[in-house]
N, C-alpha and C positions, 0 to 999 in steps of 0.2 A: 572416381577411378578405382577405389577399393571395391565398390559394388561390381564394376565390370570385371575386375580380376577374379573375384569370388564366383561370379556367374560363369566365367570362362573355365575356371578350375572344376566347377561342378559339372559343366557340360562335357569337358574332356574326360573327367573321371568316369562318368556314365558311359561315354563312348568306348573307353578302354575296357571297361568291365563287359560291355556288350560283345566286344570282339574277343574276349578271353573268358568264356564260360558263362557269361550272363549271370543267371540266378545261382549257378553252381560255383561262382567265384567267391571264396570266403573273404576276400579283401573288399567286398562291396560295402562293408560296414564303415570303411574309411570315408565314405561320402558324407558321413555325419560331421566330419571335422570342418569342412568349409561352411556347412549349414550352421554349426555352433558359432563359428567365427563371425558369420554374417549377423547373427542375432546379438552378438556382443559389440560389434563395431559399427554397424550401419543403422540408419533410421529404420523404424519399424516396417514401413512399407517396402523398402528395398530388402530388408532382412527376410520378410515373408516371401518376397519374390524369389529369393535364392532357395528358400526351403521348398516352395512349390515346384521350382525347377528340379530340385533334388528328388522330391517325391515322384514327380512325373517320370524322371529317369529310372527310378526304381520300378515303377509300374511297367515301363517299357521292357524291362528285363524279362517279364513274364511272356512277352511275345517271341522271345528267342527260342530256338529248338532246345528242348530239355531231354535228359535221358529217358529211355523208353520204359524203364521200370516204374510202374505206377506209384508204388510206395515212396520211391525217391523223388518223383515229381511232386508229390504232396509235401514232402519234406522241404524241397527247394522253394516251393511256393510259400510255405509257412515261414521260411527264412526271410523272403522278400517282404511279406506282410509284417513280420516282426520288425524289420528295419524301417518300414514306413511308419509303423506305430511309434517306434523309438524316435524317429526324426520329428514327428508331430509333437510327441510328448516333450522332447528337448526344446522345441521352439516355444511351446506354451510356457514351460517352466522358466526358461530364460527371459521370456517376455515379461512374466509376472515379477521376476527378480529385478529386472531393469527398471520397471515402473516403480517398484518400492525403493530402489536405490536413488532414482531421480527425485522422488518425493522427499526422501531423507536428506538428500543434498540441498534441495530447495529450502527445506525446513531449517537446515543448518546454516545456510546463507542468510535466511531471514533472522535467525537467532543472532548471528554475528552482527548483522546490520542493526538489529534492535539494541544489542549490547553496546555497540559503538555509539549509537544515538543516545542511549541512556547515559553513557559517560560524558558526552557533550552536554546533555541536559544538566547533569550534576555540576559540571564546570560552570555553566551559565548560572545555575541557581546559587552556587557558592559566591560567584562574583556579584550577583544581584543582592544577596544578603549582606555582603560586605559593603556594597555601595549604599544600601539603605541605612546601615549602621553609621557609616561615615557622614552621610548627608544630614542625618537627624540633628547633629550638633550645630552646624551652620544655620539650619532652618530656625532652631530655637534662638540662636544669637540674633538673626535678622528680625524675628518677632519682637524680641526685647528692644532692639533699636527702633523698630517702627512704633512701638508703644511710647517710647521716649519722645520720638518726633511728633507723634499724635498730640501729645500734651502741648507742644508749641504751635502746631498747625492743625487745629481740630477740624477745620472745614476744607482741607485740601483734597480735591477730587483725585488727583494722581496718587496721593498717598492711600486713599481708600481702595483704588484699584490694585495697588501693590499689596495691600493687606489681604484683599480677596484672593489674589493669586498665591500668596504665601500660605493662607489658610487652606486653599485647595491642595497645595503640595503636602501640607501636613496631614490632611485627611487621606490623601492617597497613600501616604506612608502607613497610616493606621490601618487602612483597608488591606494593604499588602501584608502587614503583620498578621491580620486576621486570616487572610487567605493562606499564608504559610502555616498557621496553626491548624487550619482545617485539613491541609494536606498532610501535616505531620500526624494528626490524630485520625486520619481517614474518615473525617466527618462528611457524610453525604446528606444533602438536603433534597426536599421535594420542591422543585421550581415550577410554578405555573407557567405554561407556555405563553399565554397572553402577557403576563407580567414580565416574563423574560424578554420578550420582544420589545415591550415598552421601555424596559430598563436599557436595553441596547440602543434603542432610538434616542433616548434622552442623553445617554453617555456620549454617543457619537455627535449629537448636536452640540454638546458642550466642548468636546475635544476638537472637532473639525467643523466649525460653522461655515467654513469656506467651500465645502463640497456640496453638490446637489445630489440628493438621494431620493429616488422615487420608490416608495414602499408599496408593496402589494401584499397586504396582510390578510390571511384567512383566519378569522376568529375561531378559536378552538377552546371554548370554556370546558373546564374539567380535565384537561390533559396536563399531565405533569411529567417532568424530566428528573431523573435521579442523578444528581451531580453535586459538585461543591462550587464554591465561589470563583474558582478558576475558569468556569465555563464562559462567563461574560467577557473577561479579558481575552480569552481565546477567540471568541467571535469578533470582538472589536479589532483584534490584531489583523484578522483576515479582511475586515472592512477597510482598515488603514492601508493594507497592502494593495487592495483594489483601487483605492483613491490615489495612491502614489503612482500606480502603473497607468492610470487613465490620463489622457491629455487634459490640459487646463480648460476650464469651462465645459467639461463634458459631464454627462449625467450617469449616475450609477443606479441600476435597477436591482432592487432586492425583493425577492418573492419568498414568502413563508407559507407553508402548508403542512397538513398532516395527511399522509397517505398510509392507510391501514394503521399500523402501529409504529410508524416512523415519522418524526418531525423533520422537515426539510427546509433549509434556507439556501436559496440559489442567488448568488451575487453575480451580476453581469456588468462588466465594465469594458469600455472601449480600450484600444491600445494594441500594441504588438502581441499577438498570441504567443504562448509559450511553445518553444520547440520541444521535440519528443524527449531528448535527454533530460532537460530541465523539468519537464512535466513528470517524468518517472522518478526523479530524485527529490523534487520539491516536497518538503515536509518530512522526508526520511533522513536527510543529511543536510549539512551546511553547504550552500551553493553561493559562493561569492559572485556578486554582480555590481553594477554601477549604483544600485540602490541599497546595498547591504549584503549580508551573507545568508539570508533566509532563516535567521534564528526565530523570528516570530512565527513563521509558517511551521517550523519544526516543533516549537512549543505548543502551538494550537493543535497540530496533528497528534502529538502525544496526549494532550488533554482529552480530545474526543475519543481517542482509542481507549483511554482508561475507563470510560463510562460506556463502552460498547458502541460508540459512534464512529463515523468515518468522515473524511474530507477528501475531495478529489477535484482536479482541475481539468477543464476541457476547453478546446478551441472551437470557435464558431464564427465564421465570416467576419474576421477582424475584431472579434470580441473574445474575452476570456471569461469562462464560467467557473465559479467556485461553488461547489455543491457540498453542503454540510448535512449530514444525516445523523439523527440521534433517536434512540428508541424512546417511546413515550408510553405512558400508562393512563388509562381513562379513570377518572374519579367522578362518580355520580352521586348526586345528593349533597 
């Protein structure tokens, strides 16, 4: 509607000037007003349409009868050409300014979104640190109790399994503290791609022996990724999400490869594909659903981003594809 109004104003203004002196009318410069308004209010294509109509109307003024004095004719033609140049210069200038403003607004929105996400991550990290501190004491108490029971029942198999699980929890707490120390000191390691994939496979087999994962590994000896110990938990979190979203007894396909200087892991799982709003927000903010609030995806997204990587989600014929990309460096010799 705004475009139609501005086009109508431009056409009527040119018609009025044509009937009232054409190039000799000093008010012809007012045609620049709707042209400037179009560049400020309309999408670029419609804005340039208004400017083209305005410039065409100015050129039409040269076809109208002009005073017979040759010097004045030249002056009036110069006025029209000057107004045409001013209109085009105005359009180009406002176009460039609008592009810069839009980019700055997008950058500002991204900054606000990242700041909000970082605040949520700090809250989650604080809660996790408090939880690990609180759970350490009961874990130690349970260990002492199991040691006491072990003296009375040294060959009990159930007791052995309980001790194994408690030991695993204890080791996980130690690993978490080491990860937290790496993050605090900004310690970055060189992780071999092949070893990284094997560690992920082993950890997933221990944590989720119930799921079927079909691995397609592309051996890449000598390729390393610069990251800290948070990278493996971030990858495992996405694999857990894929397993939780997939139907029971379904298979998850995981493909790893190095393309040029980028390591890729593509996780393909069956299930209901993500809708567009969730796909845009997943990893960037908390998204409550029946399976949680998306904290794992957000933590993984932030982890990959810290080391120059990305994670994205795509829908494909009843499947969801999770694509992880990380920069790699080749080490020879």
